N, CA and C atoms as an extended XYZ file, in Angstrom:
270
Properties=species:S:1:pos:R:3:atomname:S:1:resname:S:1:resid:I:1 pbc="F F F"
N       139.560       90.684      130.137 N   MET     1
C       139.590       90.158      128.796 CA  MET     1
C       138.951       88.775      128.751 C   MET     1
N       139.174       87.994      129.802 N   ASP     2
C       138.612       86.650      129.870 CA  ASP     2
C       137.093       86.715      129.978 C   ASP     2
N       136.580       87.719      130.702 N   ASN     3
C       135.138       87.898      130.875 CA  ASN     3
C       134.486       88.267      129.535 C   ASN     3
N       135.155       89.094      128.758 N   LEU     4
C       134.629       89.513      127.467 CA  LEU     4
C       134.566       88.329      126.499 C   LEU     4
N       135.563       87.469      126.522 N   THR     5
C       135.567       86.284      125.664 CA  THR     5
C       134.419       85.355      126.018 C   THR     5
N       134.177       85.183      127.310 N   GLN     6
C       133.071       84.334      127.745 CA  GLN     6
C       131.728       84.919      127.304 C   GLN     6
N       131.609       86.237      127.359 N   LEU     7
C       130.365       86.878      126.931 CA  LEU     7
C       130.137       86.675      125.434 C   LEU     7
N       131.200       86.796      124.632 N   PHE     8
C       131.058       86.575      123.191 CA  PHE     8
C       130.698       85.121      122.878 C   PHE     8
N       131.290       84.196      123.584 N   ILE     9
C       130.968       82.782      123.379 CA  ILE     9
C       129.515       82.510      123.749 C   ILE     9
N       129.062       83.077      124.860 N   GLU    10
C       127.676       82.895      125.278 CA  GLU    10
C       126.703       83.544      124.274 C   GLU    10
N       127.065       84.717      123.770 N   ALA    11
C       126.225       85.387      122.785 CA  ALA    11
C       126.142       84.571      121.493 C   ALA    11
N       127.267       84.038      121.050 N   GLY    12
C       127.268       83.209      119.851 CA  GLY    12
C       126.461       81.935      120.036 C   GLY    12
N       126.566       81.338      121.218 N   THR    13
C       125.803       80.127      121.507 CA  THR    13
C       124.304       80.415      121.503 C   THR    13
N       123.907       81.515      122.137 N   LEU    14
C       122.492       81.894      122.155 CA  LEU    14
C       121.979       82.206      120.752 C   LEU    14
N       122.797       82.898      119.971 N   MET    15
C       122.397       83.228      118.608 CA  MET    15
C       122.227       81.948      117.783 C   MET    15
N       123.159       81.031      117.889 N   LEU    16
C       123.082       79.781      117.152 CA  LEU    16
C       121.874       78.955      117.593 C   LEU    16
N       121.639       78.897      118.892 N   ALA    17
C       120.487       78.147      119.397 CA  ALA    17
C       119.184       78.776      118.910 C   ALA    17
N       119.109       80.100      118.898 N   GLY    18
C       117.917       80.784      118.411 CA  GLY    18
C       117.681       80.531      116.939 C   GLY    18
N       118.750       80.562      116.149 N   MET    19
C       118.615       80.326      114.719 CA  MET    19
C       118.166       78.891      114.444 C   MET    19
N       118.694       77.929      115.179 N   VAL    20
C       118.290       76.529      115.007 CA  VAL    20
C       116.828       76.364      115.402 C   VAL    20
N       116.413       76.996      116.493 N   PHE    21
C       115.022       76.899      116.940 CA  PHE    21
C       114.078       77.489      115.890 C   PHE    21
N       114.397       78.658      115.355 N   VAL    22
C       113.547       79.296      114.345 CA  VAL    22
C       113.491       78.450      113.077 C   VAL    22
N       114.626       77.927      112.640 N   PHE    23
C       114.655       77.080      111.446 CA  PHE    23
C       113.796       75.834      111.644 C   PHE    23
N       113.920       75.199      112.800 N   ALA    24
C       113.128       73.997      113.078 CA  ALA    24
C       111.642       74.336      113.156 C   ALA    24
N       111.303       75.438      113.809 N   PHE    25
C       109.908       75.844      113.933 CA  PHE    25
C       109.297       76.128      112.563 C   PHE    25
N       110.003       76.862      111.729 N   LEU    26
C       109.467       77.180      110.403 CA  LEU    26
C       109.366       75.928      109.524 C   LEU    26
N       110.330       75.033      109.638 N   GLY    27
C       110.263       73.784      108.887 CA  GLY    27
C       109.061       72.948      109.290 C   GLY    27
N       108.833       72.824      110.599 N   LEU    28
C       107.663       72.082      111.069 CA  LEU    28
C       106.369       72.775      110.667 C   LEU    28
N       106.353       74.081      110.675 N   LEU    29
C       105.171       74.830      110.269 CA  LEU    29
C       104.846       74.582      108.804 C   LEU    29
N       105.856       74.573      107.959 N   ILE    30
C       105.643       74.316      106.535 CA  ILE    30
C       105.118       72.898      106.327 C   ILE    30
N       105.700       71.934      107.001 N   ILE    31
C       105.238       70.548      106.869 CA  ILE    31
C       103.809       70.415      107.360 C   ILE    31
N       103.484       71.016      108.490 N   PHE    32
C       102.129       70.949      109.042 CA  PHE    32
C       101.116       71.599      108.107 C   PHE    32
N       101.449       72.764      107.572 N   ILE    33
C       100.523       73.457      106.676 CA  ILE    33
C       100.307       72.636      105.411 C   ILE    33
N       101.361       72.043      104.866 N   ASN    34
C       101.197       71.218      103.670 CA  ASN    34
C       100.310       70.008      103.936 C   ASN    34
N       100.455       69.385      105.090 N   LYS    35
C        99.617       68.227      105.430 CA  LYS    35
C        98.162       68.648      105.579 C   LYS    35
N        97.906       69.740      106.277 N   VAL    36
C        96.536       70.208      106.493 CA  VAL    36
C        95.913       70.647      105.175 C   VAL    36
N        96.657       71.372      104.348 N   LEU    37
C        96.114       71.818      103.076 CA  LEU    37
C        95.838       70.645      102.147 C   LEU    37
N        96.640       69.607      102.208 N   LEU    38
C        96.394       68.426      101.402 CA  LEU    38
C        95.076       67.779      101.797 C   LEU    38
N        94.838       67.635      103.099 N   LYS    39
C        93.585       67.052      103.565 CA  LYS    39
C        92.397       67.939      103.190 C   LYS    39
N        92.560       69.248      103.319 N   LEU    40
C        91.474       70.155      102.961 CA  LEU    40
C        91.208       70.149      101.460 C   LEU    40
N        92.256       70.034      100.656 N   ALA    41
C        92.087       70.013       99.209 CA  ALA    41
C        91.362       68.752       98.765 C   ALA    41
N        91.603       67.647       99.447 N   ILE    42
C        90.900       66.411       99.117 CA  ILE    42
C        89.445       66.504       99.568 C   ILE    42
N        89.224       67.085      100.730 N   LYS    43
C        87.861       67.179      101.267 CA  LYS    43
C        87.028       68.220      100.523 C   LYS    43
N        87.611       69.354      100.173 N   PHE    44
C        86.907       70.444       99.496 CA  PHE    44
C        87.619       70.763       98.178 C   PHE    44
N        87.395       69.971       97.141 N   PRO    45
C        88.077       70.255       95.871 CA  PRO    45
C        87.506       71.501       95.201 C   PRO    45
N        88.292       72.092       94.307 N   ASP    46
C        87.833       73.243       93.553 CA  ASP    46
C        86.734       72.812       92.595 C   ASP    46
N        85.715       73.655       92.442 N   PRO    47
C        84.657       73.288       91.508 CA  PRO    47
C        85.167       73.341       90.062 C   PRO    47
N        84.656       72.426       89.260 N   ILE    48
C        85.030       72.396       87.846 CA  ILE    48
C        84.068       73.305       87.103 C   ILE    48
N        84.599       74.296       86.460 N   ILE    49
C        83.784       75.278       85.762 CA  ILE    49
C        83.620       74.829       84.317 C   ILE    49
N        82.363       74.686       83.919 N   GLN    50
C        82.079       74.311       82.543 CA  GLN    50
C        82.123       75.572       81.695 C   GLN    50
N        83.043       75.625       80.781 N   SER    51
C        83.161       76.806       79.938 CA  SER    51
C        82.440       76.569       78.625 C   SER    51
N        81.815       77.619       78.145 N   LYS    52
C        81.124       77.538       76.864 CA  LYS    52
C        82.160       77.625       75.748 C   LYS    52
N        81.952       76.873       74.677 N   PRO    53
C        82.895       77.002       73.561 CA  PRO    53
C        82.767       78.388       72.938 C   PRO    53
N        83.909       78.993       72.687 N   GLN    54
C        83.897       80.345       72.141 CA  GLN    54
C        83.640       80.295       70.646 C   GLN    54
N        82.813       81.212       70.206 N   ARG    55
C        82.503       81.294       68.793 CA  ARG    55
C        83.581       82.094       68.077 C   ARG    55
N        83.883       81.658       66.899 N   LYS    56
C        84.839       82.403       66.089 CA  LYS    56
C        84.062       83.448       65.304 C   LYS    56
N        84.471       84.688       65.455 N   THR    57
C        83.788       85.759       64.741 CA  THR    57
C        84.626       86.179       63.548 C   THR    57
N        83.955       86.498       62.497 N   ASN    58
C        84.646       86.980       61.299 CA  ASN    58
C        84.783       88.485       61.382 C   ASN    58
N        85.979       88.945       61.499 N   LYS    59
C        86.241       90.385       61.578 CA  LYS    59
C        86.787       90.819       60.223 C   LYS    59
N        85.923       91.422       59.447 N   THR    60
C        86.339       91.802       58.100 CA  THR    60
C        87.060       93.130       58.073 C   THR    60
N        86.784       94.012       59.053 N   ASN    61
C        87.371       95.348       59.035 CA  ASN    61
C        88.594       95.444       59.941 C   ASN    61
N        89.291       94.372       60.157 N   VAL    62
C        90.458       94.377       61.037 CA  VAL    62
C        91.695       94.142       60.199 C   VAL    62
N        92.682       95.023       60.379 N   ASP    63
C        93.930       94.835       59.647 CA  ASP    63
C        94.787       93.782       60.339 C   ASP    63
N        95.986       93.548       59.848 N   LYS    64
C        96.833       92.494       60.396 CA  LYS    64
C        97.301       92.801       61.806 C   LYS    64
N        97.279       94.069       62.209 N   GLY    65
C        97.696       94.436       63.559 CA  GLY    65
C        96.654       94.085       64.599 C   GLY    65
N        95.409       93.851       64.190 N   GLY    66
C        94.382       93.461       65.134 CA  GLY    66
C        93.513       94.612       65.598 C   GLY    66
N        93.730       95.821       65.118 N   ILE    67
C        92.945       96.969       65.537 CA  ILE    67
C        92.127       97.444       64.342 C   ILE    67
N        90.841       97.657       64.578 N   ALA    68
C        89.950       98.064       63.500 CA  ALA    68
C        90.301       99.474       63.035 C   ALA    68
N        90.177       99.765       61.754 N   PRO    69
C        90.508      101.093       61.234 CA  PRO    69
C        89.736      102.244       61.881 C   PRO    69
N        88.439      102.098       62.217 N   PRO    70
C        87.773      103.211       62.904 CA  PRO    70
C        88.393      103.526       64.271 C   PRO    70
N        88.865      102.510       64.957 N   VAL    71
C        89.507      102.726       66.261 CA  VAL    71
C        90.825      103.465       66.074 C   VAL    71
N        91.588      103.091       65.074 N   VAL    72
C        92.857      103.771       64.786 CA  VAL    72
C        92.592      105.224       64.438 C   VAL    72
N        91.544      105.477       63.656 N   ALA    73
C        91.209      106.847       63.280 CA  ALA    73
C        90.804      107.666       64.496 C   ALA    73
N        90.030      107.078       65.405 N   ALA    74
C        89.602      107.788       66.607 CA  ALA    74
C        90.797      108.111       67.502 C   ALA    74
N        91.706      107.183       67.657 N   ILE    75
C        92.887      107.412       68.490 CA  ILE    75
C        93.773      108.480       67.859 C   ILE    75
N        93.958      108.426       66.555 N   SER    76
C        94.776      109.431       65.876 CA  SER    76
C        94.174      110.819       66.014 C   SER    76
N        92.859      110.905       65.902 N   SER    77
C        92.183      112.192       66.062 CA  SER    77
C        92.351      112.728       67.475 C   SER    77
N        92.197      111.863       68.469 N   ALA    78
C        92.331      112.287       69.864 CA  ALA    78
C        93.753      112.744       70.158 C   ALA    78
N        94.744      112.057       69.613 N   VAL    79
C        96.137      112.442       69.851 CA  VAL    79
C        96.435      113.785       69.200 C   VAL    79
N        95.938      113.991       67.996 N   SER    80
C        96.210      115.270       67.333 CA  SER    80
C        95.517      116.420       68.054 C   SER    80
N        94.297      116.204       68.541 N   GLN    81
C        93.615      117.246       69.314 CA  GLN    81
C        94.367      117.550       70.597 C   GLN    81
N        94.856      116.513       71.269 N   TYR    82
C        95.608      116.706       72.508 CA  TYR    82
C        96.880      117.511       72.250 C   TYR    82
N        97.577      117.174       71.188 N   ARG    83
C        98.814      117.888       70.863 CA  ARG    83
C        98.539      119.345       70.506 C   ARG    83
N        97.443      119.610       69.801 N   GLN    84
C        97.103      120.987       69.439 CA  GLN    84
C        96.752      121.802       70.679 C   GLN    84
N        96.011      121.226       71.600 N   GLN    85
C        95.606      121.944       72.809 CA  GLN    85
C        96.797      122.217       73.714 C   GLN    85
N        97.701      121.295       73.837 N   HIS    86
C        98.809      121.450       74.751 CA  HIS    86
C        99.993      122.192       74.137 C   HIS    86
N       100.062      122.288       72.839 N   SER    87
C       101.133      123.061       72.239 CA  SER    87
C       100.811      124.559       72.320 C   SER    87
N        99.544      124.919       72.398 N   LYS    88
C        99.137      126.323       72.526 CA  LYS    88
C        99.388      126.849       73.941 C   LYS    88
N        99.368      125.967       74.938 N   ASN    89
C        99.530      126.387       76.334 CA  ASN    89
C       100.971      126.721       76.659 C   ASN    89
N       101.917      126.318       75.843 N   LYS    90
C       103.337      126.561       76.170 CA  LYS    90
C       103.786      127.898       75.761 C   LYS    90
């Protein structure tokens, strides 16, 4: 029984030491990566993309929902055709 207790204590000690080592390693890795990325970001900044000003278009055939009536008609026609074709197959 005494041998088993010593084994459990040793296992717990090893587990705790391993967890502390992994935590310290990952913490140092995060700090190192942040330092390196900071230096790289200063040395190689992202390019500034010049965007063209967008033109406002007048959409006269668009309802308040934002979809043009011909598009709604085409979708409605396609749905009705689909329903007719698949209702005959049953």
